N, C-alpha and C positions, 0 to 999 in steps of 0.2 A: 504494500499500500504506499502510495506517495504521501509523505507526511511533511515534506519541505513547506515552511511557512511562507506566507505572501511577501513578508518583508525580505526574505532571502531571495525569493524568486524574482522580486522586482529589481534587484541589482545583480543578478547573475548574467554573465555574458550569454548572448543568444545561442551560439553554437554549443556552449556548455549545457544549457537547458536541452538542446536537442540531443546531445549525448547522453545525458543523464536521465532525463525525464521524457524525452521524445515528444510526439505530438501532444499528448495531454498536458505536458508542462508548458508548451508553447501556446496552447489554447488558454491556459490559466494566465499566462502572462499577457496575453492580448486582452483577456477580460479585465485585468487590472489596469491596463493602459486605456482601454475604452471608457472606463469610468471617468477619464478626464475630458471626454467629448460630450458634445451637446446631444448627439443622437446615437447612443451605443447599440441601439436595436438595429440600425442600419448596418453596422459592422457585424453583428450577429447573422443578419440575413445574408450579407455578402459572403461571410464565411461558410454558411450552409450551402450556398450555390458553388463556391470554389471547391468545397469538399466533394460535392456531387460530380462536377465537371472533371476533376483531377483524381478521381478516386482510384484509377488503375495506373496512374502516372508515378514514375520514380524520379528522384533527384539524387544521382550517385547511390549512396547506400541507404537512403531514407525515402519516406513518402514525399512526393512532390509538394504537398501541402505544407510541409515544414518550411520549405523556401518561401512560400507566399505568406506564411504566418510571420517569419522573421522580417520580411520586407515591410510588412504593415506595422509590426511592433517598432521597428527601428524609426519609422516615420514619426511616431508619437513619442518614443522614449529618448532617442538620440538626437532626432531633428527638431523636437520640441513643437511639432505641428498639432494644432487643436481643431483641424478642419476635417470634419467626418467624411465628406466626399472624397478627399485625397486619400484617406486611410482605406476607404472602400475601393477606390481606384487601385491602390497597392495590392489588396487582396485578389483583385480580379485582372490584374494587368496582363496576364497570359491567357485569359479566358477566350478572347476572340481569335488570337493567333493559334492556339492549340486546339480549340474545340468550338469552332464556329457553327458547325451543324448542330451539335448538341444544345448549344446555347440559343441558336435561332429557333429551333423546334419547328413549329407550324409555319414559321416565316421562311423557312430554308429553301423551298421551292425544289427544282429538279436536282438531280445528282449528277449533272454534267461536269466533266472536268476540263474546263478550259478557262482562259484568263477572264472572260466576261462573266462566266458563272461563278468563278472564285471571287471576284470583286462583288458581285451581287450578294453572295453568301456572307461576306464580310460585313457589308452594309446591313444585312438582315440581322446578323448577331449584334452589331452595335445598336441597331434600332430596339432590339429585345433588352439589351442592357440599359438603354435610355428609358425605356418604358418601366423598368424595375427600379432604376436608381437615379435616374435624371440625365439630362443632357450633358451636364458638366462632367460627371463620372464617365459617361461614354465618350466624351471628347478627349478626356485625359488618356483613356485606354487606347483610343484611336491613334493618339500621338506616339505611343510606345509600342504599337503593333507593327511588326516588320512587314513590309510589302512583299508580294510574290517575287521570286527571283526573276531577274531580267536576262533574257537570252544574251550570251556573249559577254556578260559582266561578272567578274570574279565575286563570289558571294560575300567575302569578308570585306571587300572594297565597297560593295553596295550597302552593306550593313553599317559601316562606318559613316558613309555619306548620308544614309537616312537618319542615323542618330544625330549627327551635327546639324542637319537641316530641320528636322521635325522638332527637336528639342529647343532649338534656338528661338522658335516663335511660340513656345508653350512653357512658361516658367514652372507651373505646378506639375506638369508631366516630367520636367527635370528632376523634381524632388523624388517622384516615384522611381525614376530610372537610376538616380543616384543610389538610392537604397537597394535596388535590384542589382546594380553593378557591384556595390560594396559586398553583398551577400555572394555573388559569384566570384569576385576577384579576391577579396581577403579570405573567403571560404573556399578557395580553389583547391587547398590541401585535402579537402574532404572528398574531392572527386576521386574516381576510381580508374586504375588501369591507364590505358592510353588516352582516355578522355582528358586527363590532366594536362598533357602537353597540347592537345587539340585545342583545348580551352584557352590555354596560356597564349597560343599563337593568335587566337580570335581576339582575346581581350588586350593583349599587350599594347597594340597601337591606339587604344582607346583612352588611355589614362589622361593624355593631353588634352584630348577633346573634353573630357569631364572636368579637368582643371579649369579650362576656359569657362565652360558653362556655370560651375559652381561659384566662380568669382565674379560673374556678371552682376551689375547693381540690381537688376530686376529679379534675380534669384531670390525667392521670398524666405530666406533664412537668416537668423542672426549671425553676426560676425564669428562668434565662437563656435557656432555649429559648422559654418563654412570651413573654419580651420580644422575642425575635427574631421570633416570629410577629406580635406586635403591630406591630412596625416593618414587616413585610411588608404587613400590612393597611393601615397608613398609606400605603405605596407604592401599593398597589392603588387606595385612595381617589383618590390624586393622578391616577392614570391614568384612572379612571372620570370624574373631573371634567373632565380635559382632553378626553376624547373627547365628553363630553356638553356641553362648552362652558359649565361651571358657573363662576361668578365665585369 
């Protein structure tokens, strides 16, 4: 039986909670953080949807939901954000990209596999998200959702260009993606097997992009929070360099 007190859980590093207490501990921590928000019920509803959509997904050695929980918790606890919609978007930031058909449901339409049908499916999934949680949540999720691969364009290059362009025009999406990248980058040591090197290659060129984004005047975070994120980006860089055997 998990007997860790709320006070200890509230200050425990997020990956330590994952290791020691798993999903249950992260859920408890999110509940503690959600008490700081105006609409904690919306967070609970988003968590229920995220758990359903990602129920069979894995994130390295753990359920994918653990990653989404850490992203949302970090936004409240580490970034000091008290905006319920941003936290909801954090929980659902991968929903449209990973499970558009399940999310769209009756809005999904035909099962054709072509660029037009894919775009329509993405739009339908975003419409469903908007209906459930509002247009602002759907807009943030849209900003962090990767587009379909472009023929003839190397995927990592397309990914970096999308990040820089999309987040430049959406400050709150920046906040969600910074938490996502921190979890992926600083947490890369929790990746398994060859995935660790593959992810390091993907993420290594992005730290400069995120440094620029976090230090922009319109990024809606306090100065000390921005410095914390910059420190985390430095730590991620150290880990990428070690994995890729850089001098």
